[in-house]
C-alpha positions in Angstrom: -30.9 -19.6 39.3 -27.4 -20.3 40.4 -24.8 -19.5 37.7 -22.3 -22.3 36.9 -18.6 -21.6 36.9 -18.6 -22.0 33.1 -21.3 -19.2 32.8 -19.2 -16.9 35.0 -16.1 -17.6 32.9 -18.0 -16.8 29.7 -19.6 -13.6 31.0 -16.2 -12.2 32.2 -14.4 -12.7 28.9 -13.1 -9.5 27.3 -15.1 -8.3 24.2 -13.5 -9.4 20.9 -12.8 -6.4 18.7 -13.1 -8.1 15.3 -10.3 -7.1 13.0 -8.8 -5.1 15.9 -11.2 -2.3 14.8 -11.2 0.5 17.4 -8.2 -0.9 19.3 -5.5 1.8 19.9 -2.1 0.2 20.4 0.3 3.2 19.9 0.6 6.9 19.2 1.9 8.4 15.9 2.7 11.8 14.5 2.5 10.6 10.9 -1.0 10.2 9.6 -4.3 11.7 10.8 -7.5 10.2 9.4 -11.1 11.3 10.1 -13.1 8.6 8.3 -16.5 10.3 9.0 -15.5 13.5 7.3 -13.2 12.1 4.7 -10.0 13.7 5.9 -6.4 12.5 5.5 -3.4 14.5 6.7 0.3 13.7 6.8 1.9 15.4 9.9 -1.1 17.7 9.9 -1.0 18.7 6.3 -4.1 17.9 4.2 -3.4 15.3 1.5 -4.9 17.6 -1.1 -2.3 20.3 -0.4 0.6 17.7 -0.7 -0.8 16.3 -3.9 -1.1 19.7 -5.4 2.2 21.2 -4.2 4.6 18.6 -3.0 6.8 15.9 -4.4 7.3 12.3 -3.3 10.8 13.2 -2.1 9.5 16.0 0.1 6.7 13.8 1.4 9.1 11.0 2.3 11.3 13.6 4.2 8.1 14.8 6.0 7.3 11.2 7.1 10.8 10.4 8.2 11.3 13.7 10.1 7.7 14.7 11.0 8.3 18.2 9.5 8.8 19.8 6.1 12.4 20.3 5.0 14.1 23.5 4.2 15.3 24.1 0.6 18.8 22.9 1.4 17.5 19.9 3.4 15.2 18.8 0.5 18.1 19.1 -2.0 20.4 17.0 0.2 17.7 14.4 0.8 16.8 14.2 -2.9 20.5 13.8 -3.8 20.8 11.1 -1.1 18.0 9.1 -2.6 19.4 9.4 -6.1 22.7 8.1 -4.9 21.2 5.0 -3.5 19.2 3.7 -6.6 21.6 1.0 -7.8 20.8 -2.5 -6.6 23.3 -5.3 -6.2 24.3 -7.1 -9.4 23.8 -10.4 -7.6 20.2 -9.5 -6.9 19.6 -8.9 -10.6 21.1 -12.3 -11.4 18.7 -13.9 -8.9 15.8 -12.1 -10.5 16.7 -13.4 -13.9 16.0 -16.9 -12.5 12.4 -16.0 -11.4 9.7 -17.7 -13.5 8.5 -15.3 -16.2 4.8 -15.8 -15.2 5.4 -15.2 -11.5 3.1 -12.6 -10.0 5.1 -9.4 -9.4 4.2 -9.3 -5.8 5.7 -12.7 -5.2 8.8 -11.5 -7.0 8.9 -8.2 -5.1 8.6 -9.9 -1.7 11.4 -12.3 -2.6 13.7 -9.6 -4.0 13.2 -7.3 -0.9 14.0 -10.2 1.4 17.1 -11.0 -0.7 18.4 -7.5 -0.3 19.3 -8.4 3.3 21.8 -11.0 2.0 23.7 -8.2 0.2 23.8 -5.9 3.2 26.4 -6.6 5.8 24.7 -4.3 8.2 21.2 -6.0 7.7 20.9 -6.8 11.4 21.7 -3.3 12.6 18.5 -2.4 14.3 19.7 0.9 15.9 17.7 4.0 15.0 20.5 5.1 12.7 20.7 1.6 11.2 16.9 1.5 10.5 17.0 5.0 8.9 19.9 3.8 6.6 17.8 0.8 5.5 14.7 3.1 5.1 16.6 5.3 2.6 18.0 2.4 0.7 14.6 0.7 0.4 12.9 3.9 -0.6 15.4 4.4 -3.4 15.9 0.8 -4.4 12.4 -0.6 -4.5 11.7 1.5 -7.6 14.8 -0.1 -9.3 13.7 -3.6 -8.3 10.2 -3.2 -9.6 11.3 -1.7 -12.9 13.9 -4.4 -13.4 11.3 -7.1 -12.6 8.9 -5.6 -15.2 11.6 -5.6 -17.9 13.0 -9.1 -17.1 9.5 -10.5 -17.3 9.2 -9.1 -20.8 12.6 -10.6 -21.9 14.2 -7.1 -21.8 17.3 -5.9 -20.0 16.9 -3.7 -16.9 17.6 0.0 -17.5 20.1 1.8 -15.2 18.8 4.6 -13.1 19.2 8.2 -14.4 20.3 10.5 -11.6 19.1 13.6 -13.5 15.5 12.6 -13.0 13.4 12.7 -9.8 12.1 9.6 -8.1 8.8 9.4 -10.1 10.3 10.3 -13.5 13.2 7.9 -13.0 10.9 5.0 -12.3 9.0 5.5 -15.5 12.2 5.9 -17.4 13.6 2.6 -16.0 10.3 1.0 -16.8 10.1 2.0 -20.5 13.6 3.0 -21.4 12.3 6.4 -22.4 11.9 9.6 -20.4 8.3 10.4 -19.5 6.5 13.6 -20.4 6.4 16.2 -17.6 2.6 15.5 -17.3 3.2 11.7 -16.9 6.0 12.3 -14.4 3.8 14.7 -12.3 0.8 12.4 -12.5 2.9 9.5 -11.1 4.4 11.7 -8.5 0.9 12.6 -7.2 -0.1 8.9 -7.2 3.0 8.1 -5.0 2.2 10.9 -2.6 -1.4 9.8 -2.2 -0.3 6.2 -1.3 2.7 7.1 0.8 1.1 6.5 4.2 -2.3 5.8 5.7 -2.3 5.2 9.5 -2.3 1.8 11.0 -3.5 -0.2 7.9 -3.0 -3.9 7.7 0.4 -3.8 6.0 1.8 -1.0 8.2 0.6 -2.9 11.3 2.1 -6.1 10.0 5.5 -4.4 9.4 5.4 -2.9 12.9 4.5 -6.3 14.4 7.5 -7.9 12.9 9.8 -5.0 13.9 8.5 -5.1 17.4 10.3 -8.4 17.9 13.5 -6.4 17.1 13.8 -8.2 13.8 15.5 -6.4 10.9 14.0 -3.8 8.6 14.2 -6.2 5.6 12.1 -8.8 7.4 9.6 -6.2 8.5 9.1 -4.8 5.0 8.9 -8.3 3.6 6.1 -8.9 6.1 4.3 -5.7 5.0 4.5 -6.6 1.4 3.0 -10.0 2.1 0.1 -8.2 3.8 -0.3 -5.7 1.0 -0.6 -8.4 -1.6 -4.1 -9.4 -0.4 -7.1 -8.3 -2.6 -8.7 -6.7 0.5 -5.7 -4.4 0.8 -3.3 -3.5 -2.0 -4.7 -5.9 -4.6 -8.0 -4.1 -4.8 -6.9 -1.9 -7.7 -6.3 -4.9 -9.8 -9.8 -6.2 -9.0 -11.3 -2.8 -10.0 -9.8 -3.2 -13.5 -11.2 -6.8 -13.7 -14.6 -5.4 -12.7 -14.4 -2.7 -15.5 -13.6 -5.4 -18.0 -16.7 -7.4 -16.8 -19.0 -4.3 -17.0 -17.8 -3.3 -20.5 -19.6 0.1 -20.8 -21.6 2.6 -18.7 -25.0 1.2 -19.8 -24.2 -2.2 -18.3 -23.2 -0.7 -14.9 -26.6 -0.7 -13.2 -27.4 -4.3 -14.0 -23.9 -5.4 -12.9 -24.1 -3.5 -9.6 -27.7 -4.7 -8.9 -26.6 -8.3 -9.5 -23.6 -7.8 -7.1 -25.9 -6.3 -4.4 -28.5 -9.0 -4.8 -25.8 -11.7 -4.3 -24.3 -9.7 -1.4 -21.0 -9.7 -3.2 -18.3 -7.1 -2.7 -17.9 -4.3 -5.3 -14.2 -3.7 -5.6 -12.8 -0.2 -5.0 -15.9 0.7 -2.9 -16.1 0.9 0.8 -13.3 1.3 3.3 -12.5 0.1 6.8 -12.0 3.7 8.0 -13.8 6.1 5.6 -17.5 6.5 5.9 -17.5 9.3 3.3 -15.5 9.8 0.1 -11.8 8.7 0.5 -10.1 12.1 0.0 -7.4 10.3 -2.1 -10.1 9.1 -4.5 -11.3 12.7 -5.1 -7.8 13.7 -6.1 -7.3 10.7 -8.4 -10.7 11.2 -10.0 -9.6 14.6 -11.2 -6.5 13.2 -12.8 -8.3 10.2 -14.1 -10.6 12.6 -15.9 -7.6 14.4 -17.4 -6.3 11.0 -18.6 -9.7 10.1 -20.1 -10.0 13.4 -22.0 -6.4 13.5 -23.3 -5.5 9.8 -23.9 -8.7 8.1 -25.1 -9.6 6.3 -21.9 -13.1 7.8 -21.9 -14.9 4.5 -21.9 -13.2 3.2 -18.7 -13.6 6.6 -17.0 -17.2 6.9 -18.0 -17.9 3.4 -16.7 -16.3 4.2 -13.4 -18.3 7.4 -13.1 -21.5 5.5 -13.7 -20.6 2.9 -11.1 -19.8 5.7 -8.6 -23.1 7.3 -9.3 -25.0 4.1 -8.6 -23.0 3.1 -5.6 -23.4 6.5 -3.9 -27.1 6.5 -4.5 -27.6 2.9 -3.3 -24.9 2.6 -0.6 -23.9 6.2 0.4 -26.4 6.3 3.3 -24.5 3.3 4.8 -21.2 5.1 4.6 -20.0 3.2 1.5 -18.2 5.3 -1.1 -15.4 4.8 -3.6 -11.9 4.5 -2.1 -8.4 5.3 -3.5 -8.3 2.0 -5.5 -11.4 3.0 -7.5 -9.7 5.4 -9.9 -6.0 4.5 -9.5 -6.1 1.6 -12.0 -7.2 3.9 -14.9 -4.3 6.3 -14.0 -1.7 3.5 -13.8 -2.9 2.0 -17.0 -2.3 5.3 -18.8 1.3 5.3 -17.5 1.9 2.0 -19.3 1.6 -0.2 -16.3 0.0 -3.6 -16.7 -2.6 -4.6 -14.1 -0.3 -7.1 -12.3 2.0 -4.2 -11.4 -0.6 -2.0 -9.8 0.0 -3.5 -6.3 3.8 -3.3 -6.6 3.4 0.4 -7.4 1.4 0.7 -4.2 4.4 -0.9 -2.3 6.8 1.5 -4.1 4.8 4.4 -2.7 4.1 3.0 0.8 7.8 2.1 1.5 8.3 5.6 3.0 5.3 5.2 5.3 6.1 1.7 6.3 9.7 2.4 7.2 8.9 5.7 8.9 6.2 4.0 11.0 8.6 1.3 12.0 11.3 3.8 13.0 8.7 5.8 15.0 7.2 2.8 16.8 10.4 1.1 17.7 11.8 4.3 19.5 9.5 3.2 22.4 9.2 -0.4 21.4 6.9 -2.9 23.0 6.5 -6.3 21.4 3.0 -6.7 20.0 1.4 -9.7 21.6 -2.4 -9.6 21.6 -4.5 -12.4 23.0 -7.6 -14.4 22.1 -10.6 -15.6 24.0 -10.3 -19.3 24.3 -13.5 -21.1 23.0 -12.3 -24.7 22.9 -13.2 -27.5 25.3 -12.2 -27.1 29.0 -12.4 -30.7 30.2 -10.6 -32.7 27.5 -8.0 -35.4 28.3 -5.6 -37.4 26.3 -7.0 -40.8 25.2 -4.7 -43.7 24.1 -4.6 -44.2 20.4 -6.3 -47.6 20.5 -9.3 -46.2 22.4 -10.1 -43.5 19.9 
């Protein structure tokens, strides 16, 4: 049978890679992920080693420079970040006008975008200019989120304390009280675990904006918008909602069975890359257990453990396991963070990875411009309005 021209056109169309899965668009020295084996490394260093031994400041330096710093370099980098924590007074005045019931991710996206208006060099897209913005954003995002948190509660923002490291200072600005060494270290580890993760949706979105030679503030605003979605950064909020619905460990099996029967998503479970345990979830699980034993969160932790047991038994053969969001909510809750601030904390951590990836990609920049297979009509014509 003779093929029609339409048949030939259809047969020669490129295959659509749904969600861009498997599409390689660049090279990077920052994150290595082996989803089949559950491996994550930053610049070749296993995430478990960094979580155990590093700090967020050292991890940020690693991502910006693709190597670990010397002692003097780390001290200088740490001092540099501490010196950049203050945000413009005009931005705080803007933030006072935000609705008190605004979701913090809307507020954060707006505040980061507004930072550009207070930076006379906002449009400097040179490599040095982008690094300058990256350092400012890494330091100041913590100040913005803490200020938003307090303003929403009718409290005054707390000024940064330069004697504290990045993690401890954030918790101090949040609660107007210095955290314990245990709390500060726990938060430091959480920041390290979320600092970078390959070409995830938000990193890709930030790079796509930067590829047009737009400014760093616009790029990070784009990334924050992407992170807000419940299939990305918002998943840890949804896990806490799920916990509230389950109530206790004995209800977990019937809850999970009902979800599976309805073919509904179980939040905090499954990952676009990992087909084994997310290595970050294993680290967080250890600390979530510590939290449970020391701070009375045993019901929440026990419920999550039961959900994990059921999910692994029922779905593990399909490569579906708990991801980093599964246990992070319990940890954040112990640090006094309300559920609505879990995703902003994700952004606080990922700022280093976003900006480092943007700087890396734009060194050999190529504007991102994918295509789509056209599936609409091929023989349509305009028809006068009175004939329609």
